[in-house]
C-alpha positions, 0 to 999 in steps of 0.5 A, spaced: 499 500 500 505 504 501 508 503 494 501 504 492 502 511 495 509 512 493 508 511 485 501 516 485 505 521 488 511 520 483 506 520 477 502 525 480 509 529 480 511 527 473 504 529 471 505 536 474 512 536 472 510 536 465 504 541 465 509 546 468 514 544 462 509 545 457 506 551 461 513 555 460 514 552 453 507 555 451 509 561 454 516 562 451 512 560 444 507 566 445 511 571 448 514 578 444 518 583 446 517 590 443 523 595 443 521 602 441 526 607 442 525 614 445 525 619 439 523 627 438 516 624 439 512 618 440 513 615 433 516 609 435 512 607 441 505 609 438 507 604 432 509 599 436 502 600 441 498 600 435 501 593 432 501 590 439 494 591 439 492 588 432 496 582 434 493 581 441 486 581 436 489 576 431 493 572 436 489 573 444 495 568 447 500 573 445 504 575 451 507 582 450 512 585 453 515 592 452 522 594 453 523 602 452 528 608 452 522 613 451 520 617 456 513 615 454 513 609 458 507 611 462 503 610 456 505 603 455 502 602 462 496 605 460 495 601 455 495 595 459 502 592 457 508 590 462 513 595 461 521 595 463 525 602 462 532 605 461 532 612 461 535 615 454 542 617 453 539 624 452 537 624 459 543 621 462 549 625 466 554 628 461 559 623 464 556 617 461 559 615 454 555 612 449 559 606 450 557 606 457 550 607 456 550 602 451 553 597 456 547 599 461 542 598 455 545 591 454 546 588 461 538 590 462 536 587 455 540 580 457 537 580 464 529 582 461 531 576 456 533 572 462 526 572 465 521 574 460 522 568 455 521 572 448 521 568 442 520 574 438 523 581 439 520 587 435 524 594 434 522 601 432 527 605 431 531 609 426 537 605 427 539 599 432 544 600 437 550 596 436 549 592 443 542 591 440 545 587 434 550 584 438 545 581 443 541 579 437 547 575 433 548 571 440 541 570 442 540 564 435 533 562 437 530 569 438 527 572 432 527 578 430 523 584 427 525 591 425 519 596 424 523 602 421 520 608 418 522 609 411 521 617 410 528 620 412 532 626 410 537 621 406 543 622 409 544 614 411 547 610 406 543 605 403 549 600 404 549 601 411 541 600 411 542 594 408 547 591 412 543 593 418 537 590 416 540 583 414 541 583 421 534 582 422 530 576 420 525 581 417 524 588 416 517 592 416 517 599 413 510 602 415 508 606 409 507 614 408 500 616 404 500 613 397 508 614 397 512 608 396 518 609 400 522 603 400 526 603 393 532 598 393 531 596 399 531 588 401 527 584 404 522 588 407 514 589 407 511 595 406 504 596 410 499 602 409 500 608 414 500 605 421 495 609 425 493 608 433 486 608 436 482 612 431 480 606 427 476 603 432 476 608 438 475 615 434 469 619 437 463 622 432 463 630 432 458 630 436 460 626 441 467 629 441 464 636 442 460 634 448 466 630 451 470 637 450 465 641 453 466 645 446 460 648 441 457 646 434 456 654 433 463 656 433 469 654 429 473 649 433 481 649 432 486 644 435 493 646 435 499 641 437 505 642 434 510 636 437 513 635 444 517 641 444 523 637 447 528 639 441 524 645 438 521 652 441 514 651 439 512 657 444 513 663 439 510 659 433 504 657 437 502 664 439 503 667 432 498 661 430 493 664 435 494 671 433 491 669 426 486 665 428 483 669 433 482 675 427 476 671 426 470 672 430 467 666 433 472 661 434 474 657 439 482 654 440 484 648 443 491 646 444 494 639 445 499 638 450 504 632 449 504 627 454 512 627 453 513 635 453 518 637 458 518 644 457 510 646 458 509 653 457 503 656 457 502 663 453 494 664 455 490 662 460 483 663 456 484 657 452 483 650 452 488 645 453 487 637 452 491 632 455 490 625 452 493 619 449 492 620 443 488 626 442 486 624 435 480 620 437 477 627 438 479 630 432 473 630 429 470 635 434 475 640 430 474 644 424 481 645 422 488 642 425 495 645 426 500 640 427 507 638 426 508 633 421 510 627 425 508 620 423 502 619 428 499 626 427 499 627 420 496 620 418 491 620 424 489 627 420 489 624 413 485 618 416 479 622 418 480 627 413 480 633 417 482 640 414 489 641 416 495 646 416 502 643 417 508 646 420 513 641 419 518 640 424 525 641 421 529 640 427 528 632 427 534 628 427 532 623 420 524 624 420 523 628 413 517 632 415 516 636 410 516 631 405 510 627 409 506 634 409 507 636 402 505 629 400 499 628 404 497 635 401 496 632 395 490 627 397 487 630 404 485 637 405 491 640 408 496 646 406 504 646 408 507 652 412 514 653 412 515 661 414 508 663 418 511 670 417 510 669 410 503 665 411 498 669 414 494 670 408 494 663 406 492 660 413 486 666 413 484 663 406 484 656 409 481 658 415 475 662 411 475 655 406 474 650 412 470 653 417 463 651 419 463 646 412 458 642 413 460 635 416 457 631 410 461 635 404 467 635 409 467 627 409 471 623 404 473 616 401 477 613 406 485 614 404 488 608 407 487 602 411 491 601 418 497 598 416 498 595 424 494 589 421 499 587 416 504 589 420 502 584 426 500 579 420 507 579 418 510 579 425 506 572 426 509 569 419 516 571 422 514 569 429 511 562 427 516 561 421 512 562 415 516 564 409 513 571 407 512 573 400 
């Protein structure tokens, strides 16, 4: 009888061990590590959040963990994902060299991979850190995907880009509106533009107006010129407000970036909106004044909102001028490079688009959300499928 009890205990323990082994195996098979870097704005982080949401829809068992250098790490927690963080090099003490920071980054990444059984890493950044490429090369079983914005200012050589792409199992290029950006680059999937939340959560005009406490009897204007962390947006913002106030019955709302480190309020009588992403409220506004970062520019185009673009020329690689000019060819938009020379053009645009019937504003949707195709491609890499 004692032997029978021992055998049963032994068999049960063996069974539980098998269950635990399968559970760990399943966890590893279903685990993804998403790695967006810090940037001038929230482009890298927002694209990966959009893709993560789509991946969870397509593959509900997926466990998605973030490791980021973005100062918007709280937005990842807000979206319901686990997140690990290391401060970007730009915010570290000046006596910390890039080499030392790289070691800190690599050590933390290795520690995360030790405790998070990820089998696929998804990176979004302009260029991969050398330490990241080293980790990828050493972890032979770790599949890797680079989500690489394609529209750059053109100073990086194709040869270097090809070498970096070759270090990954696959490269996904988030597309620009009706403008191919991957000529000459091998082994890539170019998607439609990727947008976050607006496809499913954008409010109707009346709901957005009511939630924001605005009036449909006024011309509602929205201004968001970026985070202002790499350029001074205060004076430009002030000049836009002065021009808009030349028109009667105008209500101005300013969008505050959740990662702005230089918040400066020029006026106290203007409504301020801090939400992420603010684009779910875009339908409340007759006219948008925006920088031409990847997210806000394509969100405005997706929702067909009349837009005055002020491209940020201070970005490291993102070609905002080319993006704004391209979108203005397909969507109700104009591009302003020097506000001092553009007062009359802005007033004309305001006159044309203020209080225009919404049915007349409505346009055919210009693109589908590329996050869906990106998520599908990542799953193909993850499962070892051949990508056409």
